[in-house]
matplotlib code that plots the C-alpha trace (Angstrom):
import matplotlib.pyplot as plt

x = [22.4, 22.2, 20.6, 18.0, 16.8, 16.5, 14.6, 12.1, 12.1, 11.8, 8.9, 7.2, 7.4, 6.0, 2.9, 2.6, 2.7, 0.2, -2.2, -2.1, -3.2, -5.9, -7.6, -6.4, -6.4, -9.1, -10.5, -6.8, -7.3, -4.9, -4.3, -3.8, -1.0, 0.4, 0.2, 1.9, 4.4, 5.0, 3.6, 0.2, -1.3, -1.4, 2.2, 2.8, 1.0, 2.7, 6.0, 4.5, 4.0, 7.0, 9.1, 7.0, 8.0, 11.6, 11.1, 9.8, 5.8, 3.9, 1.1, -1.5, -1.9, -5.4, -4.1, -1.4, -3.8, -6.3, -3.3, -2.4, -5.7, -7.7, -10.5, -11.0, -9.8, -13.9, -15.1, -12.1, -13.2, -16.7, -16.2, -13.5, -12.5, -14.4, -14.5, -11.7, -11.2, -10.4, -7.4, -6.3, -6.6, -4.3, -2.1, -2.1, -1.1, 2.4, 3.2, 2.0, 4.6, 7.0, 6.8, 5.1, 5.2, 4.5, 4.3, 1.0]
y = [14.2, 15.9, 14.5, 16.9, 16.3, 12.4, 13.2, 15.0, 12.4, 9.4, 11.3, 12.1, 8.7, 7.6, 10.2, 8.6, 4.9, 6.1, 7.5, 4.5, 2.3, 5.0, 6.1, 4.2, 0.6, 0.5, -2.9, -4.4, -6.1, -5.8, -9.7, -10.3, -7.4, -9.3, -12.9, -11.6, -9.0, -9.4, -6.1, -4.5, -1.0, -1.4, -2.3, 0.9, 2.7, 1.1, 2.2, 5.8, 5.4, 4.0, 6.8, 9.4, 7.9, 7.6, 11.5, 11.7, 12.3, 10.3, 8.6, 5.4, 2.3, 4.1, 7.7, 6.4, 4.3, 7.4, 9.3, 7.2, 5.5, 9.2, 7.8, 5.9, 2.0, 0.8, 3.3, 1.8, -1.4, -0.6, 0.8, -1.3, -4.4, -7.8, -11.2, -12.8, -16.8, -19.7, -20.2, -16.3, -16.6, -19.6, -17.5, -15.0, -16.8, -17.8, -14.2, -12.6, -15.0, -14.6, -10.4, -9.0, -11.6, -10.2, -6.5, -5.8]
z = [-10.3, -7.4, -4.2, -4.0, -7.8, -7.3, -4.0, -6.2, -8.9, -6.8, -5.1, -8.4, -9.2, -5.8, -6.4, -9.5, -8.4, -5.6, -8.3, -10.7, -7.7, -6.2, -9.1, -12.5, -11.5, -8.3, -9.9, -9.1, -5.9, -2.8, -2.5, -6.2, -5.5, -2.4, -4.2, -7.4, -6.3, -1.9, -1.3, -1.7, -0.9, 2.9, 2.3, 0.7, 3.6, 5.8, 4.3, 4.5, 8.1, 8.9, 7.3, 9.1, 12.6, 11.3, 11.0, 14.4, 12.9, 15.0, 12.7, 13.6, 10.9, 10.2, 9.7, 7.3, 5.1, 4.8, 3.6, 1.0, -0.1, -0.2, 1.8, 5.3, 4.9, 5.2, 2.3, -0.2, 1.0, 0.3, -3.3, -4.7, -3.0, -3.7, -2.0, -2.5, -3.7, -1.8, -4.0, -3.4, 0.1, 0.1, -1.7, 0.3, 3.3, 1.7, 0.5, 3.3, 5.5, 3.1, 2.7, 5.7, 8.6, 11.6, 10.8, 10.0]

ax = plt.figure().add_subplot(projection="3d")
ax.plot(x, y, z, "-o")
ax.set_aspect("equal")
plt.show()
């Protein structure tokens, strides 16, 4: 497979992942994703921002989140985010420290 085809397939898979998380499974909470997988929608938007900046494209965290979520973060939270339980919050502390650290 040539590099351009590989890049196009990777981009298509990423777009499908985004659709799955943003449209198909809005019920899945970020905290659960982070606790189980070590990444969440915010991580994906941060990676998007980092990729843009690596190419010389200036992009802030909120701009990257809005591009990834398809709406402002406050709107996403109001529409889809539920309150986390104490158990989820405790597990998140460990998952965040192990997978993100100070990069939030």
